[in-house]
C-alpha positions as CSV (number, residue, x, y, z in Angstrom):
1,M,115.7,67.9,116.7
2,K,113.1,66.6,119.0
3,L,112.6,63.1,120.6
4,L,109.5,61.0,119.7
5,L,108.4,58.7,122.5
6,Y,107.1,55.4,121.1
7,C,105.2,53.0,123.3
8,T,106.5,49.3,122.7
9,K,103.9,46.6,121.9
10,G,104.7,44.5,125.0
11,K,102.7,44.2,128.2
12,P,101.3,45.9,130.1
13,L,98.6,47.0,127.8
14,F,98.4,50.9,127.6
15,R,94.8,52.0,126.8
16,S,93.6,55.4,125.7
17,S,90.1,55.3,127.2
18,G,88.0,53.6,129.9
19,D,86.4,54.1,133.3
20,Y,88.7,52.0,135.4
21,D,89.8,52.4,139.0
22,D,93.1,54.0,139.9
23,D,94.5,50.9,141.6
24,W,96.3,49.6,138.6
25,G,99.8,50.2,139.8
26,F,100.2,53.2,137.4
27,N,98.4,56.6,137.8
28,N,96.3,58.2,135.1
29,F,98.4,60.7,133.4
30,F,95.4,62.3,131.6
31,D,91.6,61.8,132.0
32,E,91.5,60.0,128.5
33,Y,94.6,57.9,129.1
34,V,94.6,54.9,131.4
35,C,97.4,52.3,131.7
36,A,96.4,48.9,132.9
37,R,98.8,46.2,134.2
38,D,97.4,43.5,132.4
39,Y,94.0,44.0,130.9
40,Y,93.5,40.4,130.1
41,N,94.1,39.1,133.5
42,Y,91.9,41.7,135.2
43,H,88.8,41.2,133.0
44,N,87.0,38.0,131.9
45,D,88.7,35.9,129.4
46,Y,86.2,36.5,126.7
47,E,86.7,40.3,126.8
48,T,88.9,41.8,124.2
49,V,90.5,45.2,124.0
50,D,89.6,47.4,121.1
51,E,92.8,48.0,119.0
52,E,92.0,51.6,118.4
53,D,92.1,52.3,122.2
54,L,95.5,50.7,122.5
55,L,98.6,53.0,122.7
56,N,101.1,50.2,122.5
57,G,102.7,50.4,119.1
58,K,102.0,54.2,118.7
59,I,103.9,57.4,119.1
60,I,102.5,59.1,122.3
61,A,104.6,62.3,122.7
62,E,107.5,64.4,121.6
63,C,110.0,66.5,123.7
64,D,113.3,68.3,123.7
65,Y,116.1,66.5,125.2
66,E,119.8,66.8,126.4
67,V,122.2,64.1,126.6
68,E,124.9,63.7,129.3
69,E,127.5,60.9,129.8
70,I,127.0,58.7,132.8
71,K,130.4,58.2,134.2
72,V,131.4,55.4,136.6
73,K,134.0,55.2,139.4
74,L,134.8,52.3,141.6
75,Q,134.5,53.4,145.4
76,T,137.2,51.0,146.9
77,N,136.3,52.0,150.4
78,Y,132.8,50.6,150.1
79,Y,133.3,48.2,147.1
80,F,130.6,49.7,144.9
81,Y,130.3,51.6,141.5
82,D,129.4,55.2,141.8
83,Y,127.6,56.4,138.7
84,F,127.2,60.1,137.9
85,T,127.1,62.8,135.3
86,D,128.6,66.3,135.2
87,T,125.4,67.7,136.7
88,L,123.9,64.8,138.7
89,Q,125.2,62.6,141.6
90,L,124.1,59.1,141.9
91,D,121.0,59.9,144.2
92,Y,119.6,62.3,141.7
93,L,120.3,60.0,138.8
94,L,118.4,57.2,140.4
95,E,115.5,59.5,141.5
96,D,115.1,61.2,138.2
97,G,115.4,58.0,136.3
98,C,113.0,56.0,138.6
99,L,115.7,53.4,139.2
100,S,117.2,51.5,142.0
101,Y,120.9,51.3,142.4
102,Y,120.6,47.5,141.6
103,D,118.8,48.1,138.3
104,L,121.1,50.8,137.1
105,D,124.3,48.6,138.1
106,I,122.9,45.5,136.4
107,Y,122.0,47.5,133.2
108,L,125.2,49.4,132.8
109,R,127.5,46.7,134.3
110,A,130.1,49.2,135.5
111,K,130.5,50.9,132.2
112,C,129.7,54.3,131.1
113,G,126.1,55.1,129.8
114,K,124.1,58.1,128.6
115,A,121.4,60.0,130.5
116,I,118.8,61.5,128.2
117,H,117.1,64.5,130.0
118,I,113.6,64.8,128.9
119,K,112.3,68.5,128.7
120,N,109.3,70.3,127.4
121,L,107.2,67.2,127.1
122,H,104.1,67.4,124.7
123,I,101.6,64.6,124.7
124,F,99.8,64.3,121.5
125,D,96.0,64.7,121.5
126,K,95.8,61.8,119.1
127,P,98.7,59.2,119.1
128,K,100.7,59.0,115.9
129,E,101.3,55.8,113.9
130,L,104.8,54.8,112.8
131,S,103.7,55.1,109.2
132,E,103.4,58.9,109.6
133,Y,107.1,59.1,109.8
134,Y,109.7,58.4,107.1
135,N,113.2,57.0,106.6
136,R,115.5,58.5,104.0
137,V,116.7,55.6,101.6
138,P,118.9,55.6,98.5
139,M,117.3,57.1,95.3
140,M,116.8,53.6,93.7
141,Y,113.9,53.0,96.2
142,G,112.4,56.5,95.9
143,D,113.4,59.4,98.2
144,M,111.5,58.4,101.4
145,R,109.8,55.3,102.9
146,S,107.4,55.1,105.6
147,I,108.6,53.5,108.8
148,T,107.1,50.0,109.2
149,S,108.8,48.7,112.4
150,A,110.0,50.3,115.6
151,P,113.6,50.5,116.5
152,Q,115.1,48.3,119.2
153,N,116.6,51.3,120.8
154,M,116.3,54.6,118.7
155,R,116.6,55.8,115.1
156,Y,116.4,58.9,113.0
157,V,113.1,59.6,111.2
158,E,111.5,62.6,109.3
159,D,107.9,63.8,109.0
160,Y,106.2,64.7,105.8
161,F,107.7,68.1,105.9
162,G,111.3,67.1,106.3
163,H,111.6,67.8,110.0
164,K,114.1,65.5,111.7
165,Y,113.4,63.6,114.9
166,V,114.8,60.7,117.0
167,L,112.4,58.0,117.5
168,I,113.0,56.2,120.8
169,S,111.2,53.0,121.9
170,I,110.1,52.9,125.6
171,R,108.3,50.1,127.6
172,P,104.8,51.2,128.6
173,E,105.5,51.1,132.4
174,W,108.4,53.6,131.9
175,L,106.5,55.7,129.5
176,V,103.7,56.2,132.1
177,K,106.1,57.6,134.6
178,I,107.6,59.9,131.9
179,L,104.0,61.2,131.1
180,N,103.2,61.6,134.8
181,G,106.3,63.7,135.3
182,E,107.9,61.2,137.7
183,K,110.6,60.2,135.3
184,T,112.7,62.9,133.6
185,I,115.8,60.9,132.7
186,E,115.9,58.0,130.5
187,V,119.2,55.8,130.9
188,R,120.6,54.1,127.8
189,K,123.9,52.4,127.1
190,R,124.2,54.1,123.7
191,V,122.7,56.9,121.8
192,L,122.9,58.0,118.2
193,K,126.0,59.9,117.0
194,E,124.4,63.3,116.4
195,M,122.6,63.3,119.8
C-alpha cells in the first residue's frame, strides 16, 4: 500500500507554474512547481491566482512508507522528555522531521507518537484530484463513491482499479520540504490501524 500526499487548502498558496524569484522562504522543488508564502500579499490586490495552477487541494505525490513508534522517556537529570524510535535518536528524529524540540514536545505532549518514514517519493507530472479516488461504502449506496473531501489526518482510499492507498493531508510548507527531500519523516499522534 502506498501513501498519497495531499496538499491542504490553507495558505501558503502552492502554485504549479510561474516565473518568480527564489526568495519566497521555500525552494523550488521542480522547475514547473513554485511555492509562494502568500501570493495575495506579494502581488497587487487586484491580481488573482489561476485555480488550475494551484496545488492546494490536490494530490501531489505518492511514496512508500514505514511507520515506527516514537517513544518518550523523562530524563530526570535534565528535566526534559527524550523522544526516540527503535532506529532514531532525538537529534535525527528532529532533523529528518524538520522540527525543533519545542515543536515536537508541544505536539506530542510527552506522549508516544508515530514516525512515518517517507521513501521512494514519486511526484506526479500532473497533480491528481480527490475525485480520482474512491471510498468503499455499503452496497445500498453502490459499491464505490468518489472522495469529495480531504481527511483531517489520513484515510484509506482506492483508485479505479482497486489498488489501496493511504491518503494523508499535509500542510503546504511541510509538503514543500518533503518534495525537496529535506523532510523524510512525518510525525503524527496516530496512524491508521493497518499501517
